[in-house]
C-alpha positions in Angstrom: -43.5 -68.4 30.1 -47.3 -68.3 30.6 -48.6 -65.7 33.0 -49.8 -68.0 35.9 -50.1 -67.5 39.6 -46.9 -69.6 40.1 -44.9 -67.5 37.7 -45.9 -64.3 39.5 -45.0 -65.8 42.9 -41.6 -66.8 41.4 -41.0 -63.3 40.2 -41.9 -61.8 43.5 -39.5 -64.3 45.2 -36.6 -63.4 42.9 -37.1 -59.7 43.5 -37.1 -60.3 47.3 -33.9 -62.3 47.0 -32.3 -59.6 45.0 -33.1 -56.9 47.5 -31.8 -59.1 50.3 -28.5 -59.6 48.5 -28.2 -55.9 47.9 -28.8 -55.2 51.6 -26.3 -57.8 52.6 -23.7 -56.4 50.2 -24.1 -52.9 51.4 -23.8 -53.8 55.0 -20.9 -56.1 54.4 -18.7 -53.4 52.9 -15.3 -54.8 51.8 -16.1 -58.1 53.5 -19.3 -58.6 51.6 -20.2 -62.3 51.1 -21.2 -61.6 47.5 -17.8 -59.9 46.6 -16.5 -63.2 45.2 -19.4 -63.7 43.0 -19.1 -60.2 41.7 -15.4 -60.7 40.8 -16.3 -63.9 39.1 -18.9 -62.2 37.0 -16.5 -59.4 36.2 -13.9 -62.0 35.0 -16.5 -63.6 32.8 -18.2 -60.6 31.3 -15.3 -58.1 31.4 -13.6 -59.3 28.1 -17.0 -59.3 26.4 -17.6 -55.7 27.5 -14.1 -54.7 26.4 -14.7 -56.3 23.0 -18.0 -54.6 22.5 -16.5 -51.3 23.7 -13.5 -51.6 21.3 -15.9 -52.3 18.5 -18.4 -49.5 19.3 -16.0 -46.7 20.5 -14.2 -46.1 17.2 -17.5 -45.8 15.4 -18.7 -43.3 18.0 -15.4 -41.5 17.9 -15.5 -41.4 14.1 -19.1 -40.0 14.1 -18.1 -37.4 16.6 -15.0 -36.5 14.7 -16.9 -36.2 11.5 -19.5 -34.0 13.2 -16.8 -31.9 14.8 -14.8 -31.7 11.6 -17.9 -30.5 9.8 -18.5 -27.8 12.4 -14.8 -26.8 12.3 -14.9 -26.7 8.5 -17.9 -24.5 8.5 -16.3 -22.2 11.0 -13.1 -22.1 9.0 -15.0 -21.4 5.8 -16.8 -18.5 7.5 -13.6 -17.1 8.9 -11.8 -17.5 5.5 -14.7 -15.7 3.8 -14.6 -12.9 6.3 -10.9 -12.5 6.1 -11.0 -12.4 2.3 -13.7 -9.8 2.4 -11.7 -7.8 5.0 -8.6 -8.0 2.9 -10.5 -6.9 -0.2 -12.0 -4.0 1.6 -8.7 -2.9 3.1 -7.1 -3.2 -0.3 -9.9 -1.2 -1.8 -9.7 1.4 0.9 -5.9 1.7 0.5 -6.3 2.2 -3.3 -9.2 4.6 -2.9 -7.2 6.5 -0.3 -4.2 6.8 -2.6 -6.4 7.9 -5.5 -8.1 10.5 -3.4 -4.7 11.8 -2.4 -3.6 12.0 -6.0 -6.8 13.7 -7.0 -6.5 16.2 -4.2 -3.0 17.1 -5.2 -4.1 17.4 -8.9 -6.9 19.8 -8.0 -4.5 21.9 -5.9 -2.0 22.1 -8.7 -4.7 23.0 -11.2 -6.1 25.6 -8.9 -2.7 27.2 -8.2 -2.1 27.6 -12.0 -5.7 28.4 -12.9 -5.7 25.5 -15.3 -9.1 24.2 -16.5 -8.5 20.4 -16.5 -10.3 17.2 -17.4 -9.5 14.4 -14.9 -8.5 11.1 -16.4 -7.3 7.6 -15.3 -4.3 5.9 -16.8 -5.6 2.6 -18.2 -2.5 1.4 -20.1 1.2 2.1 -20.4 3.6 1.0 -23.1 4.3 1.2 -26.8 1.6 2.9 -28.8 2.0 4.3 -32.3 5.7 3.4 -32.1 6.4 5.5 -29.0 8.4 3.9 -26.2 7.2 6.1 -23.3 3.4 6.5 -23.6 0.3 6.1 -21.6 -3.4 5.6 -22.5 -6.0 7.6 -20.6 -9.7 7.0 -20.4 -10.9 10.3 -21.9 -11.1 11.3 -25.6 -12.8 13.4 -28.2 -16.2 12.8 -26.6 -14.8 14.5 -23.5 -13.4 17.5 -25.3 -9.8 16.2 -25.6 -7.7 17.3 -28.5 -4.3 16.7 -29.9 -1.4 18.7 -28.3 -3.0 19.4 -25.0 -0.8 19.5 -21.8 -1.1 16.6 -19.4 -0.1 17.0 -15.7 -0.7 15.4 -12.3 -0.4 16.7 -8.8 3.4 16.7 -9.0 4.0 18.4 -12.3 4.4 17.9 -16.0 3.4 14.4 -17.4 3.4 14.9 -21.2 1.2 16.0 -24.1 -1.7 14.4 -26.0 -0.6 12.9 -29.3 -3.5 10.7 -30.5 -7.2 11.1 -29.7 -9.9 8.5 -30.0 -13.6 8.8 -29.2 -13.2 7.7 -25.6 -9.4 7.3 -25.1 -6.2 9.3 -25.8 -2.5 8.6 -26.1 -0.1 10.7 -24.1 3.6 11.0 -24.9 5.5 11.2 -21.6 8.1 13.8 -20.9 10.6 11.0 -20.4 10.4 9.9 -24.1 13.5 10.7 -26.2 11.2 12.4 -28.8 9.8 14.7 -26.2 10.9 18.4 -26.0 9.4 21.2 -23.9 10.5 24.8 -23.4 11.5 25.6 -19.8 12.2 28.6 -17.7 14.4 28.7 -14.6 12.8 29.8 -11.3 13.7 33.4 -10.3 16.5 33.9 -13.0 14.1 33.3 -15.9 16.8 31.6 -17.9 15.2 29.8 -20.9 16.0 26.3 -22.3 14.7 23.2 -23.8 14.2 19.9 -21.9 14.3 16.5 -23.6 13.4 13.1 -22.3 16.0 10.4 -21.7 13.9 7.4 -20.8 14.5 6.4 -17.2 17.4 9.0 -16.9 17.0 12.6 -15.7 15.7 15.1 -18.3 18.4 16.8 -20.3 18.1 20.6 -20.5 20.0 22.9 -22.8 20.0 26.5 -21.5 20.2 29.2 -24.2 22.7 31.1 -22.1 26.0 29.2 -21.9 27.1 31.4 -19.0 24.0 31.1 -16.9 24.5 30.9 -13.2 22.9 27.6 -12.3 23.3 25.3 -9.3 22.0 22.0 -8.1 18.6 22.3 -6.5 17.4 25.1 -8.9 13.9 24.4 -10.3 12.3 24.7 -13.7 8.7 25.2 -15.0 7.3 25.1 -18.6 7.8 28.2 -20.6 4.6 27.8 -22.5 3.9 27.5 -26.3 2.3 29.8 -28.8 -1.5 29.7 -28.3 -0.8 27.4 -25.3 -0.3 24.3 -27.4 1.1 21.9 -26.8 2.2 23.4 -23.4 0.7 25.9 -21.0 3.1 28.0 -18.9 4.0 27.5 -15.3 3.7 23.7 -15.0 6.5 22.3 -12.6 9.1 20.3 -14.6 11.7 19.3 -12.1 14.8 20.0 -10.0 18.4 20.4 -11.3 20.4 17.4 -10.2 23.6 18.1 -12.1 25.2 20.9 -14.0 27.8 20.3 -16.7 30.9 22.6 -16.4 30.6 25.6 -18.6 32.9 25.2 -21.5 32.3 28.6 -23.0 29.8 27.2 -25.5 26.6 28.9 -26.7 24.5 26.7 -24.5 24.8 25.0 -21.0 23.7 21.5 -20.2 21.7 20.6 -17.1 20.2 17.4 -15.9 16.9 17.6 -14.2 15.0 15.1 -12.0 11.4 15.4 -13.0 8.7 16.0 -10.4 6.4 13.4 -11.9 7.2 9.7 -11.4 6.5 8.3 -14.9 6.4 4.7 -13.8 3.7 5.3 -11.1 1.0 7.3 -13.0 -2.6 6.8 -12.1 -4.7 10.0 -11.9 -3.8 12.7 -14.4 -5.4 15.9 -15.7 -5.6 17.2 -19.3 -5.5 21.0 -19.5 -8.5 21.8 -21.6 -8.4 25.5 -20.8 -5.2 27.6 -20.4 -4.8 30.2 -17.7 -5.6 33.8 -18.5 -2.1 34.8 -17.4 1.2 33.1 -16.8 1.2 31.7 -13.3 5.0 32.0 -13.3 6.4 30.2 -10.3 3.3 30.0 -8.1 2.6 26.4 -9.0 6.0 25.1 -7.8 5.8 23.3 -4.4 7.1 25.0 -1.3 10.8 24.7 -0.9 11.9 22.2 1.7 13.2 23.9 4.9 16.9 23.2 5.4 17.7 20.9 8.3 19.6 22.9 11.0 23.1 21.6 11.8 23.3 20.8 15.5 26.1 22.7 17.3 27.9 21.4 20.4 29.1 23.8 23.0 31.8 22.5 25.4 32.0 24.3 28.8 35.1 23.6 30.9 34.4 23.7 34.6 37.6 24.5 36.6 38.6 22.0 39.3 38.0 22.9 42.9 41.7 22.6 43.6 42.7 25.0 40.8 43.7 28.6 41.7 41.0 31.2 41.3 43.1 33.2 38.8 43.5 30.2 36.6 47.3 30.1 37.1 48.9 27.0 38.4 51.5 27.3 41.2 54.9 26.1 40.2 56.1 23.0 42.1 58.9 23.8 44.5 
């Protein structure tokens, strides 16, 4: 339409009519004269609006869902990364805490026996050089390690070095059937020889067949000539069973070792023997016996009972 004076007058007239209809509709309330026209318009344009809405809303919802999904995915990814880092840190902390505990026990044991040790970490376990119960440690000749050195941990005797490489060494565990170590009983000083039996307790043959031994007695290493392969005073284990004495030349004991051979991690190789035999000083403190609770029953006489404790005979 061309912009003429007539068209402008027509526009002004239409606007005036629109304002008049709005005024009439507001003043009429529910009885508005234009209510019918409004319902007719709704009946005509309503289906069109619904169709357009049904076509547009899923797209909008999908876009919103994709956007929200991306945000949720990002948040989940961040949380998963934080959780993984936290688990790794906790695992590392637990492992470090365990290793520090083992190292602390090892140093206390070495200090009690005045053993000069070289700390090492177990890096492999299993058959080596044909042995069935061995471990490999991460120190060797470059660290001053030599064959036939005593190996211990914070609990007690672990084994002896059998093979040495530049940076690693093989240790024969005390549980190996080919392992034998001289032992000495705590307090009584009875001597014997302990041999490995795999996952079974150590077998000890005491030289005195009539030795007075009981369950719970403890043993330490007797020591070897020139302190190789064993230094004296290293805790070996606790007597768990004693075979009945049959009048033989020796007496057989079964000893539960202090060291757990299937859970070795931090160990120490004794590179310098003590100047004197530590005897029993390296043994852990004996556990205190648990007191047996006693129950005292106090009988309170009844108020109706005679004071002298005698009951009157019924007449």
